[in-house]
C-alpha positions as CSV (number, residue, x, y, z in Angstrom):
1,M,-41.3,141.4,94.8
2,R,-37.7,141.0,94.4
3,Q,-37.5,141.4,90.6
4,E,-36.8,145.0,90.1
5,A,-33.8,146.8,92.0
6,E,-35.4,149.5,94.1
7,G,-32.3,150.6,95.9
8,A,-28.6,151.0,95.4
9,L,-27.5,147.3,94.9
10,S,-28.8,144.8,92.2
11,Y,-27.4,141.4,92.0
12,P,-29.9,139.1,90.3
13,V,-29.3,135.4,90.7
14,S,-31.1,132.8,88.8
15,V,-32.9,130.4,91.2
16,N,-34.7,128.2,88.4
17,R,-32.4,125.2,88.9
18,L,-30.4,125.5,92.3
19,A,-28.3,122.7,93.2
20,Q,-29.1,120.9,96.4
21,K,-26.1,122.4,98.1
22,G,-27.1,125.8,96.9
23,L,-25.1,128.8,95.6
24,T,-22.6,131.1,97.6
25,V,-22.8,134.7,96.7
26,K,-20.3,137.2,98.1
27,I,-21.0,141.0,97.5
28,E,-18.3,143.4,98.3
29,A,-19.6,146.7,97.2
30,D,-17.3,148.9,95.0
31,E,-16.7,152.7,95.4
32,R,-19.5,153.5,93.0
33,E,-21.9,151.1,95.0
34,R,-21.0,152.3,98.3
35,R,-21.6,156.1,97.1
36,A,-25.0,154.9,95.8
37,L,-25.9,153.1,99.2
38,R,-24.8,156.4,101.0
39,D,-27.0,158.6,98.9
40,F,-30.0,156.2,98.8
41,H,-30.0,155.8,102.6
42,A,-29.2,159.3,103.5
43,L,-25.7,158.5,105.1
44,E,-22.5,160.7,105.4
45,D,-20.3,157.7,104.1
46,V,-20.4,153.9,103.6
47,K,-16.8,152.8,104.1
48,S,-17.4,149.1,103.5
49,F,-20.2,146.7,102.5
50,V,-20.0,143.0,102.4
51,A,-22.7,140.4,102.1
52,E,-21.9,136.7,102.4
53,L,-25.0,134.9,101.5
54,Q,-26.0,131.2,100.5
55,V,-29.1,130.8,98.1
56,L,-30.4,127.2,98.9
57,P,-33.5,125.3,97.6
58,W,-36.4,125.2,100.0
59,K,-39.1,122.7,100.1
60,K,-40.1,122.0,96.5
61,E,-40.2,125.4,94.8
62,G,-38.9,127.9,97.2
63,V,-35.7,129.7,98.1
64,R,-33.8,130.3,101.4
65,V,-31.5,133.2,101.6
66,K,-29.2,133.1,104.7
67,G,-25.7,134.6,105.7
68,T,-24.5,137.8,106.9
69,V,-24.4,141.5,105.9
70,S,-21.7,143.8,107.4
71,A,-20.9,147.4,106.7
72,D,-19.0,150.3,108.3
73,I,-20.8,153.5,107.9
74,V,-20.7,157.1,108.9
75,Q,-24.0,159.0,109.9
76,Q,-24.8,162.4,111.3
77,C,-25.5,162.7,115.1
78,I,-29.1,163.9,115.5
79,V,-28.1,166.3,118.3
80,T,-24.5,167.7,117.5
81,L,-24.7,167.0,113.5
82,E,-21.2,165.6,113.8
83,P,-20.2,162.6,112.1
84,V,-20.7,159.3,114.1
85,E,-19.1,156.0,112.9
86,A,-20.9,152.7,113.4
87,R,-20.3,149.1,112.5
88,L,-23.4,147.1,111.2
89,E,-23.5,143.2,111.5
90,T,-26.7,141.5,110.7
91,Q,-27.9,137.9,110.1
92,V,-29.9,137.2,106.9
93,D,-32.5,134.4,107.0
94,S,-35.3,134.6,104.5
95,L,-37.7,132.5,102.6
96,F,-39.0,133.2,99.0
97,V,-41.5,131.3,96.9
98,P,-42.9,132.0,93.4
99,E,-45.8,134.3,93.5
100,N,-48.2,131.5,92.2
101,S,-47.1,129.0,94.8
102,R,-49.5,127.7,97.5
103,L,-46.8,128.4,100.1
104,A,-47.2,132.2,99.3
105,R,-50.9,132.2,100.3
106,L,-51.6,133.3,103.9
107,P,-53.6,130.9,106.1
108,T,-57.2,131.7,106.8
109,D,-59.9,130.4,109.3
110,D,-63.4,129.2,108.5
111,A,-64.6,132.7,108.2
112,G,-62.0,133.6,105.7
113,E,-60.0,135.9,108.1
114,L,-56.3,135.9,108.0
115,I,-54.6,134.0,110.6
116,I,-51.2,135.6,111.7
117,D,-49.0,134.4,114.5
118,A,-46.8,137.0,115.9
119,E,-44.6,134.5,117.6
120,G,-44.5,132.0,114.5
121,P,-42.2,131.9,111.6
122,D,-42.4,134.7,109.0
123,V,-44.4,134.0,105.8
124,P,-42.3,133.4,102.6
125,E,-42.0,136.4,100.4
126,P,-43.3,136.0,96.9
127,F,-41.3,136.6,93.8
128,S,-41.9,136.6,90.2
129,G,-39.8,135.3,87.3
130,D,-36.8,132.8,87.6
131,S,-34.3,135.1,89.6
132,L,-34.0,136.8,93.0
133,D,-32.1,140.1,93.4
134,I,-29.8,139.1,96.1
135,G,-28.3,142.5,96.3
136,A,-31.8,144.1,97.0
137,I,-32.2,141.6,99.8
138,A,-28.6,142.3,101.3
139,E,-29.6,146.0,101.1
140,E,-32.8,145.6,102.9
141,F,-31.1,143.9,105.9
142,F,-28.6,146.6,105.8
143,E,-31.2,149.3,105.9
144,L,-33.0,147.5,108.8
145,E,-29.9,147.7,110.8
146,I,-29.2,151.4,110.3
147,D,-29.8,153.4,113.6
148,P,-32.5,156.0,112.8
149,Y,-31.4,158.4,115.6
150,P,-27.6,158.0,115.7
151,R,-26.1,160.0,118.8
152,K,-22.4,160.8,119.1
153,P,-21.1,158.8,122.3
154,G,-21.7,160.6,125.5
155,V,-24.5,162.9,124.0
156,E,-28.0,161.7,125.6
157,E,-30.5,164.3,124.7
158,A,-30.9,167.7,123.0
159,P,-29.9,170.6,125.2
160,A,-32.7,172.7,126.9
161,V,-34.3,175.6,125.2
162,T,-34.5,179.0,126.7
163,L,-37.8,180.5,126.2
164,T,-38.5,184.0,126.8
165,V,-42.1,184.9,128.1
166,G,-42.6,188.7,128.6
167,D,-39.7,189.8,130.9
168,A,-39.0,186.4,132.3
169,E,-36.5,184.0,130.9
170,E,-37.1,180.2,131.6
171,E,-34.9,177.3,130.7
172,R,-36.6,173.9,130.0
173,A,-37.1,171.4,127.4
174,P,-39.6,172.2,124.8
175,N,-43.1,170.9,125.0
176,P,-44.5,169.6,121.9
177,F,-48.2,170.4,123.2
178,A,-47.6,174.0,124.1
179,G,-49.1,175.3,120.8
180,L,-52.3,173.4,121.3
181,K,-53.1,175.1,124.6
182,D,-53.4,178.5,122.7
183,W,-55.1,176.9,119.8
184,K,-57.9,175.2,122.0
185,Q,-58.5,178.8,123.5
186,K,-59.0,180.5,120.1
187,T,-61.7,177.9,119.0
């Protein structure tokens, strides 16, 4: 549901009576909102955040939100812990329908099982009330574009770990299953 703000941005837009040509919404996050985005998404910094979206009527009672979200962010490298700058640019194209709409129901077969086509179009998301939180939609696409494992350019993998076993030293990558070998022998 897009009614309540769950993240850092909230821009509710009334979709009760959209004109046929729709409504253009531009969100340019101010300093307070960029700090909130930084903190909510565990980033080092959000230097800029701009969402340019169109809110259009879709079918009889639905809403289509399309446009772009772009941002300049700074993350922490997962290997060196140094700052990594990144430019995010993503396309938004989502459909929303009132929660009681027949378009919100997922199709089922004769046995009552859901029919989901992985290659087909996304099912519209339901919303309640007469407004959509365009800020939350933009933030969702922003979050999906953030690299979960940022690396500084030129850094490929973590350095090898030196293991000391008895008197011998051996340099190799850590084995995540090494502890299980000893555990199995104890049981």
